Structures are given as C-alpha cells and as structure tokens.
VODOFI-822883 format. One record per residue (C-alpha): residue in one letter; x, y, z; residue number from 1. Coordinates in steps of 0.25 Angstrom, whole numbers, plus 5000, padded with zeros to 4 digits. Example, Ala and Ser with C-alpha at 12.3 -4.5 7.8 and 13.67 -1.06 7.14 Angstrom:
BEGIN
residuo=a east=5049 north=4982 up=5031 num=1;
residuo=s east=5055 north=4996 up=5029 num=2;
END
This chain:
BEGIN
residuo=m east=4998 north=5000 up=5000 num=1;
residuo=m east=5004 north=5014 up=4994 num=2;
residuo=h east=5009 north=5024 up=5007 num=3;
residuo=r east=4995 north=5035 up=5009 num=4;
residuo=p east=4993 north=5046 up=5017 num=5;
residuo=q east=4992 north=5042 up=5031 num=6;
residuo=r east=4980 north=5047 up=5043 num=7;
residuo=n east=4975 north=5044 up=5054 num=8;
residuo=w east=4961 north=5051 up=5054 num=9;
residuo=g east=4947 north=5047 up=5045 num=10;
residuo=c east=4949 north=5035 up=5035 num=11;
residuo=r east=4964 north=5030 up=5035 num=12;
residuo=l east=4971 north=5015 up=5032 num=13;
residuo=h east=4981 north=5007 up=5033 num=14;
residuo=e east=4987 north=4994 up=5029 num=15;
residuo=t east=4996 north=4987 up=5038 num=16;
residuo=d east=4996 north=4972 up=5042 num=17;
residuo=l east=4990 north=4966 up=5055 num=18;
residuo=f east=4997 north=4950 up=5058 num=19;
residuo=g east=5005 north=4953 up=5044 num=20;
residuo=i east=4991 north=4956 up=5036 num=21;
residuo=r east=4990 north=4967 up=5029 num=22;
residuo=t east=4979 north=4974 up=5033 num=23;
residuo=i east=4973 north=4988 up=5029 num=24;
residuo=v east=4965 north=4995 up=5037 num=25;
residuo=l east=4954 north=5007 up=5038 num=26;
residuo=e east=4949 north=5015 up=5049 num=27;
residuo=n east=4942 north=5029 up=5050 num=28;
residuo=e east=4940 north=5036 up=5062 num=29;
residuo=l east=4929 north=5025 up=5067 num=30;
residuo=i east=4933 north=5012 up=5062 num=31;
residuo=r east=4946 north=5004 up=5058 num=32;
residuo=v east=4946 north=4992 up=5048 num=33;
residuo=s east=4957 north=4984 up=5045 num=34;
residuo=f east=4958 north=4973 up=5034 num=35;
residuo=l east=4968 north=4961 up=5032 num=36;
residuo=t east=4970 north=4962 up=5016 num=37;
residuo=g east=4982 north=4953 up=5016 num=38;
residuo=k east=4969 north=4943 up=5022 num=39;
residuo=g east=4957 north=4944 up=5014 num=40;
residuo=t east=4954 north=4958 up=5021 num=41;
residuo=d east=4950 north=4952 up=5034 num=42;
residuo=l east=4943 north=4964 up=5040 num=43;
residuo=v east=4951 north=4962 up=5055 num=44;
residuo=e east=4947 north=4974 up=5061 num=45;
residuo=f east=4933 north=4986 up=5061 num=46;
residuo=n east=4935 north=4992 up=5072 num=47;
residuo=y east=4926 north=5001 up=5076 num=48;
residuo=k east=4936 north=5012 up=5084 num=49;
residuo=p east=4926 north=5023 up=5094 num=50;
residuo=r east=4923 north=5009 up=5101 num=51;
residuo=d east=4935 north=4999 up=5096 num=52;
residuo=m east=4927 north=4992 up=5092 num=53;
residuo=d east=4930 north=4978 up=5081 num=54;
residuo=f east=4920 north=4973 up=5072 num=55;
residuo=s east=4927 north=4963 up=5066 num=56;
residuo=w east=4929 north=4951 up=5075 num=57;
residuo=l east=4945 north=4946 up=5077 num=58;
residuo=a east=4942 north=4930 up=5078 num=59;
residuo=p east=4951 north=4921 up=5088 num=60;
residuo=g east=4962 north=4919 up=5079 num=61;
residuo=g east=4964 north=4934 up=5075 num=62;
residuo=i east=4972 north=4939 up=5063 num=63;
residuo=r east=4981 north=4929 up=5058 num=64;
residuo=n east=4990 north=4933 up=5046 num=65;
residuo=p east=4988 north=4919 up=5036 num=66;
residuo=l east=5001 north=4923 up=5029 num=67;
residuo=a east=5008 north=4920 up=5042 num=68;
residuo=m east=5001 north=4905 up=5047 num=69;
residuo=h east=4995 north=4896 up=5040 num=70;
residuo=s east=4983 north=4887 up=5045 num=71;
residuo=t east=4989 north=4874 up=5055 num=72;
residuo=s east=4980 north=4866 up=5046 num=73;
residuo=p east=4975 north=4873 up=5035 num=74;
residuo=d east=4960 north=4871 up=5029 num=75;
residuo=p east=4952 north=4879 up=5021 num=76;
residuo=l east=4945 north=4882 up=5033 num=77;
residuo=a east=4957 north=4887 up=5042 num=78;
residuo=t east=4963 north=4894 up=5030 num=79;
residuo=f east=4951 north=4904 up=5034 num=80;
residuo=l east=4951 north=4901 up=5048 num=81;
residuo=d east=4966 north=4901 up=5053 num=82;
residuo=v east=4966 north=4916 up=5050 num=83;
residuo=y east=4952 north=4920 up=5052 num=84;
residuo=p east=4954 north=4935 up=5059 num=85;
residuo=g east=4938 north=4937 up=5059 num=86;
residuo=g east=4934 north=4948 up=5056 num=87;
residuo=w east=4928 north=4952 up=5043 num=88;
residuo=q east=4932 north=4944 up=5027 num=89;
residuo=e east=4929 north=4944 up=5014 num=90;
residuo=v east=4924 north=4931 up=5008 num=91;
residuo=f east=4926 north=4925 up=4995 num=92;
residuo=p east=4922 north=4917 up=4989 num=93;
residuo=n east=4918 north=4905 up=4998 num=94;
residuo=a east=4910 north=4908 up=5013 num=95;
residuo=g east=4910 north=4899 up=5024 num=96;
residuo=a east=4918 north=4885 up=5023 num=97;
residuo=p east=4929 north=4882 up=5013 num=98;
residuo=s east=4923 north=4877 up=5000 num=99;
residuo=q east=4929 north=4872 up=4985 num=100;
residuo=w east=4922 north=4878 up=4973 num=101;
residuo=a east=4924 north=4878 up=4959 num=102;
residuo=g east=4937 north=4869 up=4962 num=103;
residuo=a east=4942 north=4881 up=4973 num=104;
residuo=t east=4943 north=4878 up=4989 num=105;
residuo=y east=4939 north=4888 up=4997 num=106;
residuo=g east=4943 north=4890 up=5010 num=107;
residuo=q east=4935 north=4898 up=5023 num=108;
residuo=h east=4928 north=4907 up=5019 num=109;
residuo=g east=4935 north=4907 up=5005 num=110;
residuo=e east=4948 north=4915 up=5000 num=111;
residuo=v east=4949 north=4929 up=4999 num=112;
residuo=s east=4948 north=4932 up=5016 num=113;
residuo=a east=4961 north=4925 up=5015 num=114;
residuo=l east=4968 north=4932 up=5004 num=115;
residuo=p east=4976 north=4947 up=5004 num=116;
residuo=w east=4965 north=4957 up=4997 num=117;
residuo=d east=4974 north=4967 up=4989 num=118;
residuo=v east=4972 north=4982 up=4994 num=119;
residuo=e east=4969 north=4996 up=4989 num=120;
residuo=i east=4967 north=5011 up=4993 num=121;
residuo=l east=4956 north=5017 up=4988 num=122;
residuo=e east=4953 north=5029 up=4998 num=123;
residuo=d east=4963 north=5033 up=5007 num=124;
residuo=i east=4955 north=5048 up=5013 num=125;
residuo=d east=4953 north=5051 up=5028 num=126;
residuo=d east=4937 north=5050 up=5022 num=127;
residuo=q east=4938 north=5035 up=5017 num=128;
residuo=v east=4947 north=5025 up=5017 num=129;
residuo=a east=4945 north=5013 up=5004 num=130;
residuo=v east=4955 north=5003 up=5003 num=131;
residuo=r east=4952 north=4989 up=4991 num=132;
residuo=f east=4954 north=4975 up=4993 num=133;
residuo=s east=4953 north=4966 up=4983 num=134;
residuo=v east=4957 north=4950 up=4980 num=135;
residuo=r east=4958 north=4941 up=4970 num=136;
residuo=g east=4955 north=4928 up=4976 num=137;
residuo=i east=4963 north=4917 up=4972 num=138;
residuo=k east=4952 north=4903 up=4970 num=139;
residuo=i east=4939 north=4911 up=4964 num=140;
residuo=p east=4942 north=4921 up=4952 num=141;
residuo=c east=4938 north=4935 up=4959 num=142;
residuo=s east=4942 north=4946 up=4965 num=143;
residuo=i east=4934 north=4954 up=4978 num=144;
residuo=a east=4937 north=4971 up=4978 num=145;
residuo=k east=4933 north=4976 up=4990 num=146;
residuo=v east=4932 north=4992 up=4996 num=147;
residuo=v east=4931 north=4995 up=5010 num=148;
residuo=r east=4931 north=5008 up=5013 num=149;
residuo=l east=4930 north=5017 up=5027 num=150;
residuo=r east=4924 north=5029 up=5028 num=151;
residuo=s east=4927 north=5042 up=5037 num=152;
residuo=g east=4917 north=5040 up=5050 num=153;
residuo=r east=4911 north=5028 up=5047 num=154;
residuo=a east=4912 north=5015 up=5052 num=155;
residuo=a east=4911 north=5008 up=5040 num=156;
residuo=i east=4917 north=4998 up=5033 num=157;
residuo=e east=4912 north=4998 up=5017 num=158;
residuo=f east=4917 north=4988 up=5006 num=159;
residuo=d east=4914 north=4987 up=4993 num=160;
residuo=e east=4918 north=4973 up=4987 num=161;
residuo=q east=4917 north=4967 up=4971 num=162;
residuo=l east=4918 north=4953 up=4971 num=163;
residuo=t east=4924 north=4949 up=4955 num=164;
residuo=n east=4923 north=4936 up=4948 num=165;
residuo=d east=4937 north=4939 up=4940 num=166;
residuo=s east=4934 north=4924 up=4930 num=167;
residuo=p east=4927 north=4922 up=4919 num=168;
residuo=v east=4919 north=4911 up=4926 num=169;
residuo=p east=4908 north=4912 up=4937 num=170;
residuo=v east=4912 north=4911 up=4952 num=171;
residuo=d east=4904 north=4905 up=4964 num=172;
residuo=a east=4910 north=4911 up=4975 num=173;
residuo=m east=4905 north=4916 up=4990 num=174;
residuo=w east=4907 north=4933 up=4997 num=175;
residuo=g east=4905 north=4937 up=5008 num=176;
residuo=h east=4912 north=4943 up=5020 num=177;
residuo=h east=4914 north=4938 up=5034 num=178;
residuo=i east=4912 north=4948 up=5044 num=179;
residuo=t east=4913 north=4944 up=5059 num=180;
residuo=f east=4909 north=4950 up=5072 num=181;
residuo=g east=4914 north=4948 up=5086 num=182;
residuo=k east=4922 north=4952 up=5100 num=183;
residuo=p east=4923 north=4962 up=5102 num=184;
residuo=f east=4910 north=4969 up=5095 num=185;
residuo=l east=4900 north=4957 up=5095 num=186;
residuo=m east=4896 north=4953 up=5105 num=187;
residuo=p east=4883 north=4946 up=5111 num=188;
residuo=g east=4871 north=4953 up=5111 num=189;
residuo=a east=4875 north=4960 up=5100 num=190;
residuo=r east=4865 north=4961 up=5088 num=191;
residuo=i east=4863 north=4958 up=5071 num=192;
residuo=q east=4855 north=4964 up=5064 num=193;
residuo=l east=4851 north=4962 up=5050 num=194;
residuo=p east=4840 north=4966 up=5042 num=195;
residuo=d east=4828 north=4961 up=5041 num=196;
residuo=g east=4823 north=4949 up=5035 num=197;
residuo=v east=4836 north=4942 up=5034 num=198;
residuo=t east=4836 north=4927 up=5035 num=199;
residuo=a east=4845 north=4919 up=5043 num=200;
residuo=q east=4849 north=4905 up=5038 num=201;
residuo=p east=4856 north=4897 up=5048 num=202;
residuo=h east=4866 north=4889 up=5045 num=203;
residuo=e east=4866 north=4875 up=5041 num=204;
residuo=a east=4871 north=4869 up=5052 num=205;
residuo=a east=4878 north=4873 up=5066 num=206;
residuo=v east=4893 north=4881 up=5065 num=207;
residuo=e east=4903 north=4873 up=5067 num=208;
residuo=g east=4893 north=4860 up=5072 num=209;
residuo=n east=4891 north=4871 up=5086 num=210;
residuo=a east=4876 north=4872 up=5089 num=211;
residuo=r east=4867 north=4881 up=5081 num=212;
residuo=r east=4859 north=4896 up=5085 num=213;
residuo=v east=4847 north=4890 up=5076 num=214;
residuo=a east=4838 north=4879 up=5077 num=215;
residuo=t east=4838 north=4875 up=5064 num=216;
residuo=s east=4845 north=4880 up=5050 num=217;
residuo=d east=4831 north=4887 up=5044 num=218;
residuo=a east=4833 north=4900 up=5041 num=219;
residuo=f east=4828 north=4911 up=5051 num=220;
residuo=r east=4825 north=4926 up=5047 num=221;
residuo=w east=4836 north=4934 up=5057 num=222;
residuo=p east=4836 north=4935 up=5068 num=223;
residuo=i east=4827 north=4926 up=5076 num=224;
residuo=g east=4830 north=4909 up=5073 num=225;
residuo=v east=4827 north=4899 up=5082 num=226;
residuo=n east=4836 north=4893 up=5091 num=227;
residuo=p east=4842 north=4881 up=5095 num=228;
residuo=d east=4831 north=4880 up=5107 num=229;
residuo=g east=4819 north=4884 up=5098 num=230;
residuo=i east=4821 north=4898 up=5102 num=231;
residuo=d east=4821 north=4910 up=5093 num=232;
residuo=e east=4831 north=4918 up=5095 num=233;
residuo=d east=4838 north=4929 up=5088 num=234;
residuo=f east=4851 north=4929 up=5079 num=235;
residuo=s east=4854 north=4944 up=5080 num=236;
residuo=l east=4859 north=4944 up=5094 num=237;
residuo=v east=4874 north=4939 up=5095 num=238;
residuo=p east=4872 north=4927 up=5108 num=239;
residuo=e east=4881 north=4924 up=5118 num=240;
residuo=t east=4897 north=4918 up=5117 num=241;
residuo=g east=4895 north=4903 up=5114 num=242;
residuo=t east=4884 north=4903 up=5106 num=243;
residuo=a east=4882 north=4892 up=5096 num=244;
residuo=s east=4887 north=4896 up=5083 num=245;
residuo=e east=4879 north=4898 up=5071 num=246;
residuo=l east=4879 north=4904 up=5056 num=247;
residuo=f east=4866 north=4910 up=5049 num=248;
residuo=y east=4866 north=4916 up=5034 num=249;
residuo=l east=4857 north=4927 up=5034 num=250;
residuo=s east=4852 north=4934 up=5022 num=251;
residuo=g east=4840 north=4940 up=5019 num=252;
residuo=f east=4843 north=4956 up=5018 num=253;
residuo=p east=4833 north=4964 up=5013 num=254;
residuo=n east=4838 north=4973 up=4998 num=255;
residuo=d east=4851 north=4965 up=4998 num=256;
residuo=l east=4856 north=4973 up=5010 num=257;
residuo=g east=4865 north=4966 up=5021 num=258;
residuo=r east=4865 north=4972 up=5033 num=259;
residuo=y east=4867 north=4967 up=5046 num=260;
residuo=e east=4870 north=4975 up=5061 num=261;
residuo=i east=4878 north=4968 up=5074 num=262;
residuo=t east=4878 north=4979 up=5087 num=263;
residuo=r east=4882 north=4978 up=5101 num=264;
residuo=p east=4872 north=4975 up=5114 num=265;
residuo=d east=4881 north=4982 up=5120 num=266;
residuo=s east=4881 north=4995 up=5111 num=267;
residuo=e east=4876 north=5001 up=5096 num=268;
residuo=l east=4888 north=4998 up=5090 num=269;
residuo=g east=4888 north=4988 up=5080 num=270;
residuo=i east=4890 north=4984 up=5065 num=271;
residuo=r east=4882 north=4984 up=5052 num=272;
residuo=v east=4889 north=4977 up=5039 num=273;
residuo=e east=4880 north=4980 up=5027 num=274;
residuo=w east=4880 north=4975 up=5013 num=275;
residuo=d east=4874 north=4970 up=4998 num=276;
residuo=a east=4868 north=4958 up=5001 num=277;
residuo=s east=4864 north=4955 up=4989 num=278;
residuo=v east=4878 north=4953 up=4985 num=279;
residuo=l east=4881 north=4944 up=5001 num=280;
residuo=p east=4867 north=4939 up=5003 num=281;
residuo=y east=4870 north=4931 up=5016 num=282;
residuo=l east=4876 north=4936 up=5030 num=283;
residuo=w east=4882 north=4925 up=5036 num=284;
residuo=y east=4880 north=4925 up=5050 num=285;
residuo=w east=4893 north=4918 up=5057 num=286;
residuo=q east=4889 north=4914 up=5075 num=287;
residuo=e east=4901 north=4911 up=5078 num=288;
residuo=f east=4900 north=4915 up=5096 num=289;
residuo=g east=4910 north=4904 up=5102 num=290;
residuo=a east=4901 north=4891 up=5100 num=291;
residuo=t east=4912 north=4883 up=5092 num=292;
residuo=r east=4924 north=4877 up=5098 num=293;
residuo=g east=4932 north=4872 up=5088 num=294;
residuo=y east=4938 north=4876 up=5076 num=295;
residuo=p east=4941 north=4887 up=5076 num=296;
residuo=w east=4934 north=4895 up=5087 num=297;
residuo=y east=4936 north=4887 up=5099 num=298;
residuo=g east=4926 north=4896 up=5106 num=299;
residuo=r east=4930 north=4912 up=5102 num=300;
residuo=n east=4924 north=4914 up=5094 num=301;
residuo=f east=4911 north=4926 up=5097 num=302;
residuo=n east=4907 north=4931 up=5083 num=303;
residuo=i east=4900 north=4932 up=5072 num=304;
residuo=g east=4901 north=4933 up=5058 num=305;
residuo=l east=4889 north=4941 up=5049 num=306;
residuo=e east=4897 north=4938 up=5034 num=307;
residuo=p east=4889 north=4943 up=5021 num=308;
residuo=n east=4889 north=4935 up=5011 num=309;
residuo=s east=4885 north=4930 up=4997 num=310;
residuo=s east=4881 north=4917 up=4999 num=311;
residuo=y east=4881 north=4906 up=5010 num=312;
residuo=p east=4879 north=4896 up=5017 num=313;
residuo=t east=4895 north=4898 up=5025 num=314;
residuo=s east=4899 north=4882 up=5016 num=315;
residuo=g east=4905 north=4889 up=5007 num=316;
residuo=l east=4903 north=4891 up=4992 num=317;
residuo=p east=4901 north=4877 up=4985 num=318;
residuo=d east=4884 north=4878 up=4994 num=319;
residuo=a east=4884 north=4893 up=4993 num=320;
residuo=v east=4884 north=4889 up=4976 num=321;
residuo=a east=4875 north=4879 up=4981 num=322;
residuo=n east=4866 north=4887 up=4985 num=323;
residuo=g east=4866 north=4899 up=4977 num=324;
residuo=s east=4872 north=4906 up=4986 num=325;
residuo=a east=4885 north=4909 up=4980 num=326;
residuo=l east=4890 north=4920 up=4972 num=327;
residuo=r east=4892 north=4917 up=4957 num=328;
residuo=l east=4901 north=4928 up=4951 num=329;
residuo=s east=4901 north=4929 up=4936 num=330;
residuo=p east=4913 north=4932 up=4926 num=331;
residuo=g east=4920 north=4946 up=4931 num=332;
residuo=e east=4907 north=4948 up=4939 num=333;
residuo=t east=4910 north=4958 up=4952 num=334;
residuo=r east=4901 north=4959 up=4964 num=335;
residuo=s east=4900 north=4971 up=4973 num=336;
residuo=l east=4898 north=4971 up=4988 num=337;
residuo=r east=4895 north=4981 up=4997 num=338;
residuo=l east=4899 north=4980 up=5013 num=339;
residuo=t east=4898 north=4990 up=5023 num=340;
residuo=a east=4900 north=4988 up=5039 num=341;
residuo=t east=4898 north=4998 up=5048 num=342;
residuo=v east=4899 north=5000 up=5062 num=343;
residuo=t east=4884 north=5004 up=5067 num=344;
residuo=g east=4877 north=5009 up=5082 num=345;
residuo=e east=4891 north=5019 up=5085 num=346;
residuo=s east=4898 north=5026 up=5074 num=347;
END
C-alpha cells in the first residue's frame, strides 16, 4: 500500500497486521472495524467506541494465522474451524458442511474465507473512507469484489458487493455472510427482532447430536414455536447458558428487505443488519449456548450466528442444488448485493 496522508480525526484507515495476518482498519468518531485481508477479509473487530463494546464475537481459539500453523489432523472441516476466529466471514461457494460438486471438493463454508484478498483504497478523506476488497476463486471460476465504506458521524458499515461468473459455463454456488455475535455484547434476555411474517424452518436433525429446542422440525411463524415439553416458546429471546443448540432457516422477508436487530436487555444498545433478500433470501440462525461438549466448542461458547445466505441447508451445495435454493450463475453473469450493519439505540 502506498504511503498516504495520515489523520487522527474523522474517518481514517490504516494497514497493520494481527498475528502476522495483513489487516485493514477503518474507523470514524464512533466505530472501529478490522478486516483480515490476508484471511478471507474476516471482520474480527466491530468496536463501538463510546461504550468500548465489540459486536464481533471472538471464538475461544482467537485469531490464528493459517500461514503460520497447520491443522494437527487436516480434514475439510478443520481447514475452517481450526483457524476460525469468530466474527464475520464471506461464505462462497459452499455454505455449511464440506461437500463435493462439479468435480470439486469444498471444505466447511467454501474457499473464499481461507484466501487472501486484494485491497484498493477508493476514498480516504475525513468525511468517509472506502476500500475495495477482491478475490478470485481457486476451485470455482468466480470472483467477488466488495466495497466497504464508513461515513463520518455514522456508526454503520456499508457493503456493496458484486459476484461474477468469469467462465463460459453456468456454475452453481451458495453465497452468504457468516455473522456471529457473542460476549460481551450478547447476553441472556437479549431480543432478536425480525419483520412480521417471517417463517422459521428448523434444521431436519439436532445440531451436534444434542437435544433440541423445538419439538419437531416443522416450520413455524417467527418467533413462537413449540419446545420439546409441548409449551410455546419465544425464540426471539436469547436463553440462558447451557440451553440446547439449535439451527433455524428463516425466510419470507416482506418486499425482499432482509432485516434483523439484536438489542441488549440492560440498555437500548443493539445492532441492526439490513440486506437485499432477493439475493440472499434465507437467514441462518445458529444457536450455541454451551451445550456442545465435544469438538470444537467443548462447552465454551455462548454465541449466535444470524447469517444471510442465498441458500440452505447447512449440509452444503449438493443439497442446495437439489432443493432449488442454490444460486445458478450464467456465463459472465454478475449478481450485486448491498448490506449494512448499524449500531442502534445510542448513536
């Protein structure tokens, strides 16, 4: 990156590294966000400065440089999980479990979260900063370019993305954002707000072999479902530590406007994520509250994922193709996506 004029006020950016991973930090008066450009552009810091509150959950293993270590027993799951820092990943072209499609084998959550991305500074003034991140797939002939922008006085990140099939043949894929929240922001009693009319489809089987929070895998209208005791339960409330793990696929966002908000019970502080649900019509709701006793969590987690995605289920691309939810990109086709994440309640 070329040397640029420096500021310690307004919007600014700088390049650094975290544990040897190339990192771009963007900040303004209210928030500071850090992207691991050397590893998938993972967003590992989303700090709201007035409260020193980080919305980006840090996984138990923390940030690990995949170039400085290797899995002690490599497999398609470990390639993702053994260097998973938590936070927020771009997911493509496979989402969920390792799978095989069109002759390629994909690990957990595809390949772009494991690749280094190119960086181009588009705007660097005190009113706003904008960076263009881009990557080209190795196993799939597609490229992603995303512009991330911060504006002065706004506690919000703006994403503008383009996904392009660079080949002369159609390709199938899953595309999404793996967004997770945990401590210190997330706590029991926090509320997840979704638009009226959203439907929750539980995953077909228990997560990690654990007990379930729902009586059956039948779909229900968010947020009230039936728990294993046959009692109505409000799934918009984050439960206590030790509650069973669960996974829902949420869909039916009115007017293709994807939106959710999480608010703490002890204040009005929260976060709102909005996106184009015509491109990513599903919202995966991953719930891990410490019930998984084996690899990789060992009872250490209290976190959720609320993850916009083009497709479902978490068993990977072949099942998404089979149920018709996978993206099919024609030769040379480009899909565009807008997504924003905004701190609410105080800013």
